[in-house]
Backbone as numpy.savetxt, mean C-alpha at the origin, in Angstrom:
# Nx Ny Nz CAx CAy CAz Cx Cy Cz
5.13 -6.07 18.89 4.36 -5.31 19.89 3.03 -4.88 19.28
1.94 -5.07 19.98 0.64 -4.67 19.47 0.54 -3.16 19.43
-0.13 -2.66 18.40 -0.22 -1.21 18.26 -0.98 -0.58 19.40
-1.89 -1.34 20.05 -2.65 -0.79 21.16 -1.75 -0.47 22.34
-0.54 -1.03 22.37 0.39 -0.80 23.47 1.29 0.41 23.19
1.21 0.95 22.00 2.09 2.04 21.61 1.30 3.34 21.58
1.76 4.33 22.33 1.09 5.62 22.32 1.71 6.50 21.24
0.93 6.91 20.24 1.47 7.81 19.21 1.88 9.14 19.84
2.80 9.83 19.18 3.18 11.16 19.63 1.97 12.08 19.52
1.72 12.85 20.58 0.55 13.72 20.59 0.86 15.09 21.15
-0.19 15.83 21.44 -0.05 17.13 22.05 0.15 18.29 21.10
-0.01 18.03 19.80 0.17 19.09 18.80 -1.11 19.24 18.00
-1.59 20.45 17.87 -2.79 20.73 17.07 -2.36 21.11 15.65
-2.94 20.45 14.63 -2.53 20.76 13.25 -3.18 22.05 12.73
-2.79 23.17 13.34 -3.35 24.46 12.95 -2.42 25.17 11.97
-2.72 26.42 11.70 -1.92 27.18 10.72 -0.47 27.34 11.18
-0.27 27.52 12.49 1.10 27.68 13.00 1.89 26.38 12.82
1.23 25.25 13.05 1.87 23.94 12.83 2.27 23.79 11.36
1.33 24.10 10.47 1.59 23.95 9.04 2.75 24.84 8.61
2.78 26.06 9.13 3.86 26.99 8.77 5.22 26.47 9.24
5.27 25.93 10.47 6.54 25.42 10.98 6.98 24.18 10.19
6.05 23.30 9.87 6.38 22.11 9.08 6.97 22.51 7.74
6.32 23.44 7.07 6.80 23.86 5.74 8.16 24.53 5.84
8.38 25.34 6.87 9.65 26.05 7.03 10.77 25.06 7.35
10.51 24.11 8.22 11.52 23.11 8.55 11.84 22.24 7.34
10.83 21.89 6.56 11.06 21.09 5.35 11.94 21.85 4.37
11.69 23.16 4.26 12.51 23.99 3.35 13.96 24.02 3.84
14.15 24.21 5.13 15.51 24.28 5.68 16.25 22.96 5.53
15.54 21.86 5.63 16.17 20.53 5.53 16.25 20.05 4.08
15.79 20.85 3.14 15.75 20.43 1.74 15.01 19.09 1.63
13.82 19.07 2.25 13.05 17.82 2.35 11.79 17.87 1.50
11.45 16.72 0.92 10.18 16.54 0.26 9.31 15.70 1.18
8.06 16.13 1.37 7.13 15.44 2.27 6.20 14.55 1.46
6.21 13.27 1.77 5.39 12.29 1.07 4.39 11.67 2.05
3.14 11.51 1.62 2.12 10.93 2.50 1.35 9.85 1.76
1.23 8.71 2.39 0.45 7.62 1.82 -1.04 7.93 1.92
-1.82 7.31 1.02 -3.26 7.53 0.96 -4.00 7.17 2.25
-3.39 6.37 3.12 -4.05 5.95 4.35 -3.71 6.84 5.54
-2.94 7.89 5.33 -2.56 8.77 6.42 -3.73 9.64 6.88
-3.56 10.24 8.07 -4.55 11.19 8.57 -4.75 12.32 7.56
-5.97 12.85 7.42 -6.21 13.93 6.45 -5.26 15.11 6.57
-4.94 15.53 7.80 -4.05 16.68 7.96 -2.63 16.39 7.50
-2.21 15.12 7.57 -0.90 14.74 7.07 -0.91 14.71 5.54
-1.99 14.17 4.98 -2.12 14.18 3.52 -2.10 15.60 2.97
-2.79 16.51 3.67 -2.94 17.87 3.15 -1.67 18.70 3.24
-0.76 18.37 4.18 0.49 19.13 4.31 1.56 18.60 3.36
1.37 17.39 2.83 2.41 16.74 2.03 2.59 17.40 0.67
3.79 17.25 0.14 4.05 17.70 -1.24 3.41 16.75 -2.24
3.40 15.46 -1.88 2.81 14.44 -2.76 2.08 13.41 -1.91
0.92 12.99 -2.38 0.16 11.94 -1.73 -0.12 10.84 -2.75
-0.03 9.58 -2.32 -0.29 8.49 -3.25 -0.03 7.15 -2.62
0.17 6.12 -3.45 0.51 4.80 -2.96 2.02 4.71 -2.75
2.46 3.65 -2.08 3.85 3.62 -1.62 4.86 3.57 -2.75
4.60 2.77 -3.79 5.57 2.68 -4.87 5.65 3.98 -5.67
4.49 4.56 -5.96 4.48 5.83 -6.69 5.25 6.90 -5.92
5.06 6.94 -4.60 5.77 7.91 -3.78 7.27 7.65 -3.76
7.66 6.38 -3.71 9.09 6.05 -3.72 9.74 6.47 -5.03
9.01 6.33 -6.12 9.56 6.74 -7.42 9.62 8.27 -7.52
8.64 8.96 -6.95 8.70 10.41 -6.88 9.91 10.85 -6.08
10.15 10.15 -4.97 11.30 10.47 -4.12 12.60 10.30 -4.88
12.71 9.22 -5.66 13.93 8.96 -6.41 14.18 10.03 -7.46
13.10 10.57 -8.03 13.23 11.60 -9.07 13.36 13.01 -8.51
13.11 13.16 -7.22 13.12 14.48 -6.60 14.55 15.01 -6.46
14.69 16.33 -6.53 15.98 16.97 -6.30 16.27 17.13 -4.81
15.27 16.89 -3.97 15.45 17.06 -2.53 16.46 16.05 -1.99
17.25 16.49 -1.01 18.25 15.59 -0.43 17.68 14.75 0.71
16.51 15.16 1.23 15.87 14.44 2.33 14.44 14.08 1.96
14.07 12.84 2.27 12.72 12.35 2.02 12.07 12.09 3.38
10.93 12.72 3.62 10.17 12.43 4.83 8.95 11.62 4.39
8.96 10.34 4.74 7.92 9.42 4.25 6.90 9.18 5.35
5.73 9.76 5.18 4.64 9.57 6.12 3.84 8.34 5.70
4.22 7.22 6.28 3.62 5.94 5.96 4.14 4.93 6.95
4.13 3.65 6.58 4.67 2.63 7.49 6.08 2.26 7.06
6.77 1.48 7.90 8.22 1.34 7.79 8.68 0.75 6.46
7.98 -0.28 5.93 8.46 -0.88 4.69 8.43 0.12 3.54
7.51 1.09 3.60 7.42 2.10 2.55 8.64 3.01 2.56
9.04 3.43 3.76 10.24 4.26 3.87 11.48 3.47 3.44
11.51 2.17 3.75 12.60 1.32 3.29 12.67 1.28 1.77
11.50 1.16 1.13 11.48 1.10 -0.34 12.02 2.41 -0.93
11.65 3.52 -0.32 12.20 4.81 -0.77 13.71 4.83 -0.63
14.23 4.28 0.47 15.68 4.24 0.67 16.35 3.32 -0.35
15.70 2.20 -0.66 16.23 1.27 -1.66 16.38 1.96 -3.01
15.39 2.76 -3.38 15.42 3.44 -4.68 16.21 4.74 -4.64
16.50 5.24 -3.44 17.26 6.50 -3.29 18.35 6.32 -2.24
19.33 5.44 -2.51 20.32 5.09 -1.47 21.17 6.25 -0.99
21.32 7.29 -1.80 22.18 8.40 -1.42 21.43 9.52 -0.70
20.13 9.36 -0.51 19.33 10.39 0.15 19.06 10.01 1.60
18.82 11.02 2.42 18.39 10.79 3.79 16.90 10.53 3.78
16.47 9.40 4.38 15.05 9.06 4.44 14.63 9.04 5.91
13.62 9.82 6.22 13.07 9.87 7.57 11.64 9.34 7.57
11.28 8.60 8.61 9.89 8.24 8.85 9.52 8.89 10.18
8.43 9.63 10.26 8.12 10.38 11.48 7.98 9.53 12.74
7.69 8.24 12.59 7.64 7.34 13.75 8.06 5.95 13.29
9.28 5.56 13.65 9.83 4.28 13.20 9.07 3.08 13.76
8.21 3.29 14.74 7.42 2.20 15.31 6.24 1.83 14.42
5.98 2.61 13.38 4.84 2.34 12.50 5.16 1.16 11.60
4.71 -0.01 12.00 4.98 -1.24 11.26 3.87 -1.60 10.30
3.76 -2.89 9.98 2.74 -3.35 9.03 2.50 -4.84 9.27
1.26 -5.20 9.56 0.95 -6.61 9.83 1.18 -7.49 8.61
0.97 -6.94 7.42 1.18 -7.73 6.20 2.67 -7.96 5.96
3.46 -6.89 6.03 4.91 -7.05 5.84 5.51 -7.97 6.89
4.94 -7.94 8.10 5.46 -8.78 9.18 5.01 -10.24 9.07
4.16 -10.56 8.10 3.63 -11.92 8.02 4.60 -12.91 7.37
5.74 -12.43 6.86 6.79 -13.33 6.37 8.15 -12.68 6.61
9.10 -13.49 7.06 10.47 -13.02 7.27 11.37 -13.57 6.17
12.57 -13.02 6.08 13.52 -13.51 5.09 13.88 -14.97 5.36
14.01 -15.35 6.63 14.31 -16.75 6.96 13.18 -17.67 6.51
11.95 -17.26 6.72 10.81 -18.07 6.28 10.79 -18.20 4.76
11.11 -17.11 4.08 11.12 -17.16 2.62 12.24 -18.09 2.12
13.40 -18.00 2.73 14.50 -18.89 2.32 14.11 -20.36 2.51
13.43 -20.68 3.60 12.99 -22.05 3.84 11.96 -22.48 2.81
11.06 -21.59 2.45 10.02 -21.88 1.45 10.67 -22.12 0.09
11.65 -21.29 -0.25 12.36 -21.46 -1.52 13.07 -22.81 -1.57
13.61 -23.25 -0.45 14.31 -24.55 -0.41 13.35 -25.71 -0.68
12.09 -25.52 -0.33 11.07 -26.55 -0.58 10.63 -26.58 -2.04
10.90 -25.49 -2.78 10.48 -25.39 -4.18 11.65 -24.89 -5.03
12.69 -25.68 -5.18 13.85 -25.24 -5.98 13.44 -24.94 -7.42
13.93 -23.83 -7.93 13.61 -23.45 -9.31 12.38 -22.58 -9.43
11.63 -22.41 -8.34 10.43 -21.56 -8.40 10.83 -20.09 -8.49
9.96 -19.31 -9.13 10.17 -17.86 -9.23 9.44 -17.19 -8.06
10.15 -16.37 -7.33 9.57 -15.69 -6.17 9.04 -14.32 -6.58
7.74 -14.12 -6.37 7.08 -12.84 -6.65 6.60 -12.26 -5.32
7.15 -11.12 -4.96 6.80 -10.48 -3.69 6.08 -9.16 -3.94
5.00 -9.00 -3.25 4.26 -7.73 -3.21 5.19 -6.66 -2.65
5.04 -5.43 -3.08 5.90 -4.36 -2.56 5.70 -4.15 -1.07
4.59 -4.64 -0.52 4.32 -4.52 0.92 5.11 -5.58 1.69
6.43 -5.52 1.58 7.33 -6.45 2.24 8.55 -5.69 2.70
9.30 -6.30 3.63 10.51 -5.66 4.13 11.63 -5.72 3.09
12.65 -4.92 3.31 13.81 -4.92 2.42 14.48 -6.29 2.39
14.55 -6.95 3.56 15.18 -8.27 3.62 14.44 -9.29 2.77
13.12 -9.21 2.75 12.32 -10.13 1.92 12.47 -9.78 0.44
12.47 -8.50 0.12 12.67 -8.10 -1.28 14.03 -8.60 -1.80
15.02 -8.64 -0.91 16.35 -9.10 -1.32 16.37 -10.58 -1.68
15.39 -11.33 -1.19 15.29 -12.76 -1.50 14.30 -13.02 -2.64
13.88 -11.95 -3.30 12.81 -12.00 -4.30 13.37 -11.91 -5.72
12.70 -12.59 -6.66 13.08 -12.47 -8.07 12.43 -11.24 -8.71
11.13 -11.07 -8.49 10.40 -9.94 -9.08 9.39 -9.43 -8.06
9.37 -8.14 -7.84 8.32 -7.54 -7.02 7.08 -7.28 -7.87
5.99 -6.97 -7.22 4.77 -6.60 -7.94 3.98 -5.61 -7.09
3.05 -4.95 -7.73 2.06 -4.13 -7.04 0.71 -4.81 -7.19
-0.29 -4.30 -6.50 -1.62 -4.92 -6.64 -2.19 -4.69 -8.03
-1.76 -3.64 -8.71 -2.30 -3.35 -10.03 -1.58 -4.11 -11.15
-0.33 -4.56 -10.91 0.36 -5.27 -11.99 0.76 -6.69 -11.62
0.25 -7.20 -10.48 0.60 -8.55 -10.04 0.25 -9.60 -11.09
-0.89 -9.44 -11.73 -1.32 -10.40 -12.76 -0.34 -10.36 -13.93
0.05 -9.17 -14.37 0.98 -9.05 -15.51 2.36 -9.61 -15.16
2.80 -9.40 -13.92 4.09 -9.93 -13.50 4.08 -11.45 -13.55
3.04 -12.07 -13.02 2.96 -13.53 -13.03 2.82 -14.06 -14.45
2.07 -13.37 -15.29 1.92 -13.81 -16.69 3.23 -13.72 -17.46
4.17 -12.89 -16.99 5.46 -12.77 -17.67 6.37 -13.96 -17.39
6.00 -14.77 -16.43 6.81 -15.93 -16.03 6.38 -17.14 -16.86
7.32 -17.90 -17.45 6.95 -19.09 -18.23 5.99 -19.99 -17.46
4.99 -20.51 -18.17 3.92 -21.25 -17.50 4.38 -22.54 -16.85
5.55 -23.05 -17.29 6.03 -24.29 -16.69 6.85 -24.06 -15.42
7.03 -22.79 -15.04 7.77 -22.47 -13.82 6.82 -22.31 -12.64
7.16 -22.91 -11.52 6.39 -22.69 -10.30 6.58 -21.25 -9.84
5.55 -20.72 -9.19 5.61 -19.36 -8.66 5.32 -19.41 -7.17
6.17 -18.76 -6.39 5.90 -18.54 -4.97 5.44 -17.09 -4.83
4.17 -16.91 -4.47 3.59 -15.56 -4.38 3.39 -15.20 -2.91
3.87 -14.02 -2.53 3.80 -13.63 -1.13 3.70 -12.11 -0.99
3.26 -11.66 0.22 2.78 -12.45 1.34 1.27 -12.48 1.46
0.54 -11.77 0.58 -0.90 -11.59 0.80 -1.71 -12.69 0.14
-2.47 -13.44 0.93 -3.24 -14.56 0.41 -4.42 -14.11 -0.45
-4.98 -12.94 -0.17 -6.12 -12.48 -0.96 -5.68 -11.96 -2.33
-4.57 -11.22 -2.36 -4.03 -10.80 -3.65 -3.56 -12.02 -4.43
-2.95 -12.99 -3.75 -2.53 -14.22 -4.42 -3.70 -14.97 -5.03
-4.82 -15.03 -4.30 -6.02 -15.69 -4.83 -6.53 -14.96 -6.06
-6.45 -13.64 -6.04 -6.86 -12.83 -7.19 -5.99 -13.14 -8.40
-4.68 -13.23 -8.18 -3.74 -13.53 -9.28 -4.00 -14.94 -9.82
-4.18 -15.90 -8.94 -4.45 -17.27 -9.37 -5.75 -17.33 -10.19
-6.76 -16.60 -9.75 -8.05 -16.57 -10.44 -7.91 -15.94 -11.83
-7.17 -14.84 -11.91 -7.04 -14.12 -13.18 -6.15 -14.85 -14.18
-5.10 -15.51 -13.71 -4.17 -16.18 -14.63 -4.60 -17.60 -14.96
-5.38 -18.21 -14.07 -5.79 -19.60 -14.28 -4.68 -20.60 -14.06
-3.56 -20.17 -13.48 -2.43 -21.06 -13.26 -2.64 -21.88 -11.99
-2.25 -23.16 -12.07 -2.39 -24.02 -10.90 -1.04 -24.31 -10.24
0.01 -23.65 -10.72 1.33 -23.87 -10.11 1.81 -22.63 -9.35
0.83 -21.88 -8.80 1.15 -20.74 -7.94 0.93 -21.15 -6.50
1.97 -21.05 -5.70 1.87 -21.32 -4.27 1.76 -19.97 -3.57
0.76 -19.81 -2.72 0.46 -18.51 -2.10 0.72 -18.57 -0.60
1.50 -17.63 -0.11 1.78 -17.53 1.31 0.52 -17.08 2.06
0.30 -17.62 3.24 -0.93 -17.33 3.99 -0.79 -16.10 4.88
-0.42 -14.97 4.28 -0.32 -13.71 5.02 -1.51 -12.82 4.72
-1.67 -11.79 5.52 -2.77 -10.86 5.28 -2.51 -9.54 6.01
-3.14 -8.51 5.50 -3.24 -7.23 6.21 -4.45 -7.37 7.13
-4.26 -7.18 8.42 -5.37 -7.42 9.35 -6.53 -6.46 9.11
-6.25 -5.27 8.60 -7.32 -4.30 8.35 -8.13 -4.73 7.12
-7.45 -5.06 6.03 -8.16 -5.46 4.82 -8.87 -6.81 4.99
-8.22 -7.71 5.72 -8.84 -9.02 5.93 -10.15 -8.90 6.69
-10.26 -7.85 7.51 -11.46 -7.65 8.31 -12.65 -7.09 7.55
-12.43 -6.70 6.30 -13.55 -6.22 5.47 -14.12 -7.45 4.78
-15.22 -8.00 5.31 -15.65 -9.33 4.89 -16.81 -9.32 3.90
-17.08 -10.51 3.36 -18.10 -10.67 2.33 -19.51 -10.33 2.77
-19.99 -10.85 3.91 -21.34 -10.50 4.35 -21.54 -9.00 4.54
-20.51 -8.34 5.07 -20.57 -6.89 5.25 -20.73 -6.19 3.91
-19.94 -6.63 2.92 -20.04 -6.04 1.58 -21.42 -6.30 0.98
-21.93 -7.50 1.12 -23.24 -7.83 0.56 -24.33 -6.96 1.17
-24.26 -6.74 2.48 -25.26 -5.89 3.15 -25.19 -4.46 2.65
-23.96 -3.93 2.51 -23.81 -2.55 2.04 -24.25 -2.40 0.59
-23.93 -3.39 -0.24 -24.33 -3.35 -1.64 -25.85 -3.40 -1.78
-26.50 -4.17 -0.92 -27.97 -4.24 -0.95 -28.59 -2.92 -0.53
-27.93 -2.22 0.41 -28.44 -0.94 0.89 -28.23 0.17 -0.12
-27.19 0.03 -0.98 -26.88 1.05 -1.99 -26.75 0.36 -3.35
-27.86 -0.09 -3.94 -27.80 -0.92 -5.15 -27.23 -0.22 -6.38
-27.23 1.10 -6.39 -26.72 1.83 -7.56 -25.25 2.21 -7.43
-24.66 1.89 -6.31 -23.28 2.31 -6.05 -22.27 1.43 -6.78
-21.20 2.06 -7.27 -20.05 1.29 -7.73 -19.35 0.70 -6.51
-18.68 -0.41 -6.69 -17.89 -1.02 -5.63 -16.42 -0.91 -6.00
-15.65 -0.17 -5.20 -14.20 -0.09 -5.36 -13.59 -1.03 -4.32
-13.02 -2.13 -4.78 -12.55 -3.18 -3.88 -11.04 -3.34 -4.02
-10.34 -3.21 -2.91 -8.90 -3.48 -2.93 -8.69 -4.99 -2.91
-7.77 -5.52 -3.75 -7.60 -6.98 -3.80 -7.03 -7.61 -2.53
-6.54 -6.81 -1.59 -6.11 -7.35 -0.30 -7.29 -7.67 0.62
-8.49 -7.22 0.24 -9.64 -7.36 1.12 -10.17 -8.79 1.18
-10.67 -9.15 2.36 -11.29 -10.45 2.50 -12.57 -10.58 1.70
-13.11 -9.46 1.22 -14.38 -9.48 0.49 -14.21 -9.48 -1.02
-12.97 -9.51 -1.53 -12.76 -9.42 -2.98 -13.44 -10.56 -3.72
-13.29 -11.79 -3.23 -13.94 -12.93 -3.87 -15.45 -12.78 -3.81
-15.98 -12.30 -2.69 -17.42 -12.10 -2.54 -17.93 -11.07 -3.54
-17.14 -10.03 -3.79 -17.55 -9.01 -4.76 -17.72 -9.61 -6.14
-16.77 -10.46 -6.54 -16.86 -11.11 -7.85 -18.02 -12.10 -7.88
-18.30 -12.75 -6.74 -19.44 -13.66 -6.66 -20.75 -12.89 -6.84
-20.87 -11.74 -6.19 -22.07 -10.92 -6.33 -22.29 -10.51 -7.78
-21.17 -10.17 -8.45 -21.26 -9.80 -9.87 -21.65 -11.00 -10.72
-21.06 -12.16 -10.45 -21.35 -13.37 -11.21 -22.77 -13.83 -11.05
-23.33 -13.62 -9.87 -24.71 -14.03 -9.62 -25.73 -13.00 -10.10
-25.22 -11.84 -10.52 -26.13 -10.79 -10.98 -26.71 -9.97 -9.86
-26.28 -10.22 -8.61 -26.77 -9.43 -7.48 -26.34 -7.98 -7.61
-25.13 -7.78 -8.10 -24.60 -6.46 -8.42 -24.16 -6.49 -9.88
-24.58 -5.52 -10.71 -24.12 -5.52 -12.10 -22.60 -5.59 -12.19
-22.08 -6.45 -13.06 -20.64 -6.68 -13.16 -19.87 -5.39 -13.40
-20.45 -4.47 -14.16 -19.72 -3.24 -14.48 -19.57 -2.32 -13.26
-20.31 -2.59 -12.19 -20.19 -1.79 -10.97 -19.11 -2.31 -10.03
-18.57 -3.49 -10.29 -17.56 -4.10 -9.41 -16.17 -3.86 -9.99
-15.34 -3.15 -9.26 -14.01 -2.80 -9.75 -12.97 -3.19 -8.69
-12.06 -4.12 -9.06 -10.98 -4.53 -8.18 -9.79 -3.62 -8.48
-9.40 -2.77 -7.52 -8.47 -1.67 -7.80 -7.43 -1.49 -6.71
-6.23 -1.10 -7.11 -5.22 -0.64 -6.15 -5.63 0.75 -5.67
-4.94 1.25 -4.65 -5.29 2.58 -4.14 -5.07 3.66 -5.21
-3.97 3.56 -5.94 -3.71 4.54 -6.98 -4.77 4.51 -8.06
-5.19 3.30 -8.44 -6.20 3.17 -9.49 -7.59 3.59 -9.01
-7.82 3.54 -7.69 -9.10 4.03 -7.17 -9.28 5.52 -7.45
-8.19 6.28 -7.31 -8.27 7.72 -7.58 -8.58 7.96 -9.06
-7.92 7.21 -9.94 -8.21 7.34 -11.38 -9.65 6.98 -11.68
-10.14 5.90 -11.07 -11.52 5.46 -11.31 -12.52 6.48 -10.78
-12.19 7.13 -9.67 -13.09 8.14 -9.10 -13.30 9.30 -10.06
-12.25 9.62 -10.81 -12.34 10.75 -11.73 -13.08 10.40 -13.02
-13.24 9.11 -13.28 -13.85 8.71 -14.56 -15.22 8.04 -14.42
-15.60 7.63 -13.20 -16.86 6.93 -13.05 -18.06 7.86 -13.25
-19.15 7.30 -13.73 -20.39 8.07 -13.87 -21.32 7.84 -12.70
-20.89 7.01 -11.75 -21.70 6.72 -10.58 -21.82 7.94 -9.68
-22.92 8.05 -8.98 -23.10 9.14 -8.02 -22.74 8.72 -6.61
-22.61 7.40 -6.39 -22.19 6.89 -5.09 -21.26 5.70 -5.28
-20.30 5.56 -4.37 -19.30 4.50 -4.45 -19.08 3.93 -3.05
-19.12 2.61 -2.96 -18.74 1.91 -1.73 -17.28 1.51 -1.85
-16.49 1.83 -0.85 -15.04 1.65 -0.91 -14.60 0.62 0.12
-13.95 -0.44 -0.36 -13.42 -1.48 0.53 -11.91 -1.38 0.57
-11.43 -0.59 1.48 -10.00 -0.49 1.79 -9.88 0.32 3.08
-8.67 0.66 3.49 -8.47 1.44 4.70 -9.17 2.80 4.54
-9.80 3.28 5.62 -10.69 4.44 5.52 -9.97 5.74 5.16
-8.65 5.80 5.37 -7.93 7.01 4.99 -8.05 7.32 3.51
-8.33 6.30 2.71 -8.45 6.47 1.26 -9.61 7.40 0.89
-10.61 7.47 1.73 -11.79 8.29 1.43 -11.42 9.76 1.25
-10.41 10.23 1.97 -10.03 11.64 1.88 -9.57 12.01 0.47
-8.70 11.18 -0.10 -8.23 11.45 -1.47 -9.34 11.27 -2.49
-10.19 10.29 -2.31 -11.29 10.06 -3.26 -12.25 11.24 -3.25
-12.56 11.76 -2.08 -13.49 12.90 -1.99 -12.87 14.16 -2.57
-11.55 14.30 -2.47 -10.88 15.44 -3.09 -10.87 15.29 -4.61
-10.71 14.04 -5.08 -10.64 13.80 -6.53 -12.00 13.99 -7.20
-13.08 13.62 -6.50 -14.42 13.70 -7.08 -15.41 14.11 -6.00
-15.42 15.39 -5.63 -16.26 15.84 -4.51 -17.76 15.69 -4.75
-18.15 15.52 -6.00 -19.58 15.38 -6.30 -20.11 13.97 -6.04
-19.22 13.02 -5.78 -19.62 11.63 -5.56 -19.70 11.34 -4.06
-20.69 10.52 -3.68 -20.85 10.10 -2.30 -20.03 8.83 -2.06
-18.87 8.99 -1.45 -18.00 7.85 -1.14 -18.28 7.38 0.29
-18.52 6.09 0.45 -18.78 5.51 1.76 -17.90 4.29 1.96
-17.43 4.08 3.19 -16.63 2.91 3.50 -17.52 1.69 3.64
-17.07 0.56 3.11 -17.77 -0.70 3.35 -17.69 -1.03 4.83
-16.54 -0.78 5.43 -16.35 -0.99 6.86 -15.71 0.26 7.44
-16.48 1.05 8.18 -15.98 2.30 8.73 -14.95 2.10 9.84
-14.80 0.86 10.31 -13.82 0.58 11.37 -12.48 0.15 10.78
-12.37 0.12 9.46 -11.15 -0.36 8.80 -10.08 0.73 8.80
-9.57 1.00 9.98 -8.54 2.03 10.16 -7.26 1.37 10.67
-6.15 1.62 9.99 -4.88 1.01 10.37 -4.22 1.81 11.49
-4.07 1.22 12.67 -3.44 1.98 13.77 -1.99 2.33 13.50
-1.30 1.51 12.68 0.09 1.82 12.33 0.15 3.10 11.49
-0.72 3.18 10.48 -0.75 4.37 9.62 -1.06 5.63 10.43
-1.95 5.48 11.41 -2.38 6.64 12.18 -1.36 7.04 13.24
-0.23 6.32 13.34 0.83 6.72 14.24 1.60 7.93 13.73
1.46 8.21 12.43 2.14 9.40 11.89 1.23 10.59 12.14
1.39 11.15 13.33 0.56 12.25 13.80 1.22 13.60 13.47
0.46 14.70 13.62 1.10 16.02 13.45 2.30 16.20 14.38
2.22 15.66 15.61 3.35 15.78 16.54 4.54 14.96 16.05
4.27 13.78 15.51 5.36 12.93 15.01 6.08 13.58 13.84
5.32 14.18 12.94 5.93 14.84 11.77 6.78 16.02 12.23
6.27 16.80 13.15 7.02 17.96 13.64 8.30 17.50 14.35
8.21 16.47 15.17 9.37 15.91 15.86 10.43 15.45 14.86
9.99 14.76 13.80 10.93 14.24 12.81 11.71 15.37 12.14
11.00 16.43 11.80 11.65 17.55 11.12 12.53 18.36 12.08
12.10 18.49 13.31 12.90 19.25 14.29 14.18 18.51 14.66
14.07 17.18 14.83 15.16 16.39 15.40 15.88 15.49 14.40
15.44 15.54 13.14 16.00 14.65 12.12 15.77 13.17 12.51
14.58 12.90 13.01 14.21 11.55 13.48 13.03 11.04 12.65
12.85 9.80 12.49 13.73 8.66 12.69 14.31 8.30 11.32
15.63 8.25 11.22 16.24 7.96 9.93 16.16 6.47 9.62
15.92 6.15 8.34 15.79 4.77 7.88 17.09 4.35 7.19
17.61 3.19 7.60 18.83 2.66 7.00 18.55 1.28 6.42
19.14 0.99 5.27 19.07 -0.34 4.66 20.49 -0.73 4.28
20.92 -1.89 4.73 22.25 -2.40 4.39 22.47 -2.33 2.87
23.65 -1.91 2.46 23.93 -1.65 1.04 23.72 -2.88 0.17
24.16 -4.06 0.61 23.99 -5.27 -0.19 22.53 -5.69 -0.24
21.83 -5.56 0.88 20.38 -5.85 0.89 19.65 -4.92 -0.06
20.01 -3.64 -0.01 19.37 -2.66 -0.89 19.64 -2.97 -2.36
20.87 -3.38 -2.66 21.22 -3.69 -4.06 20.36 -4.84 -4.59
20.26 -5.91 -3.79 19.48 -7.07 -4.23 17.99 -6.74 -4.31
17.50 -6.00 -3.34 16.08 -5.62 -3.34 15.76 -4.71 -4.51
16.69 -3.80 -4.82 16.49 -2.87 -5.94 16.34 -3.64 -7.25
17.09 -4.71 -7.40 16.99 -5.51 -8.62 15.60 -6.09 -8.80
14.98 -6.55 -7.71 13.63 -7.12 -7.79 12.61 -6.06 -8.18
12.78 -4.85 -7.64 11.86 -3.76 -7.99 12.07 -3.34 -9.44
13.31 -3.23 -9.87 13.59 -2.80 -11.24 13.09 -3.81 -12.26
13.20 -5.12 -11.95 12.67 -6.13 -12.87 11.17 -6.01 -13.02
10.48 -5.64 -11.94 9.05 -5.40 -12.02 8.74 -4.23 -12.95
9.49 -3.16 -12.80 9.25 -1.96 -13.61 9.51 -2.24 -15.08
10.49 -3.08 -15.38 10.80 -3.43 -16.76 9.68 -4.20 -17.45
8.88 -4.91 -16.67 7.77 -5.69 -17.25 6.68 -4.76 -17.76
6.53 -3.62 -17.15 5.51 -2.66 -17.58 5.30 -1.63 -16.51
4.59 -0.57 -16.85 4.32 0.48 -15.88 3.54 -0.09 -14.72
4.06 0.00 -13.49 3.39 -0.62 -12.36 2.03 -0.05 -12.02
1.71 1.17 -12.53 0.43 1.75 -12.20 0.38 2.09 -10.73
-0.81 1.93 -10.13 -0.95 2.18 -8.71 -0.19 1.12 -7.95
0.33 1.51 -6.81 1.12 0.56 -6.02 0.24 -0.39 -5.25
0.28 -0.23 -3.91 -0.49 -1.20 -3.14 -1.94 -0.78 -3.03
C-alpha cells in the first residue's frame, strides 16, 4: 500500500501535557523509548535514546526495561525483537514499512541463492526478519566493507538489498565476484548527482556528509576525484557516524545527503555548524507515521506489538551475531 493512502494518527499536539503523559505511561509500562534519527523532532526529543536502528536494538537488548517502544519502521522493531526475544516490543504504528526492506522477500532470496550455490549472503540490517533468517552475515552501512573483506576472496558474495551500498562495497573492496541486488530506498535514491553538484557549487567550503544508500554517492566521489570538491570534504557516512563526524569536523557548514530527519540530531550535536539538506524533500513518509498521537496510542493501548517466529528469530539472530563478531558495527544504517 502506498504511504500516500495511509493517514497517520493525528489530533494530538506535542505539548508539555503530552510529554508528561508519555513519560508517565512509559514509567508504568516499564518501557524504554527508542527513536530513530529520521523520526519527527518531537519524537526524537521525548525518547530515552536516539540513534540508528542497530545501535538502538543493542541498547534495547542491554536495557533492564521489560518493554521496548521502537519509534522507527517495522524492520527496526523486528530487529529489536530478534535481539530481545523475551521482551515486549511495540511500534507506535505497525503500518510504518520500508521501501528498501520491501525490495526483496525471503522467497526471492532463496531463488537467488539457488542460482549461486556456495555464495555467501550478506544482508544489510535494513531487511525483514525473514530475509535475515536466510542470511549468512548481516552488515551495517559503516561495516559492510569489513564484512565483505572477511569473506575469502574466492567465494561469491550475494549482497542485498541496496544497490548503492553494494556499489560502494564493490568499489572499496575491488572484488568482481559480488552480485548486488537491485533494491533501493526510494528517499535516498532520489538524492541525485546533479542536485549534489549544484549544492556543492553553491557552498564550496561545505563538508559533504553522504549516506552510501544515496543515489549521489558515486557522484560525490567523482566530484572529489575531479578536484571539483576537495577530497577531504567528502565523507561517506552512516547515520551514526554522521553524528560523530559533526562533533569533530572543523567545517562551518555541512551539506547532508540523507533523510532530512537527520538534521535535528546533527544540529543538536554541533549547533555552531550550518547543516543543510542536499535535498530538502528527502522525507520518508513511513518514518513520519510515528506521530505524537501514534506514540500516545501505543502506550495507552499496548499497541502495536511486534512478533517474530521463534525459529526465524533464532536464525536471524545468528546472522546479526556473526556480523558483530567481525568487529564493532559502528553506526547502523
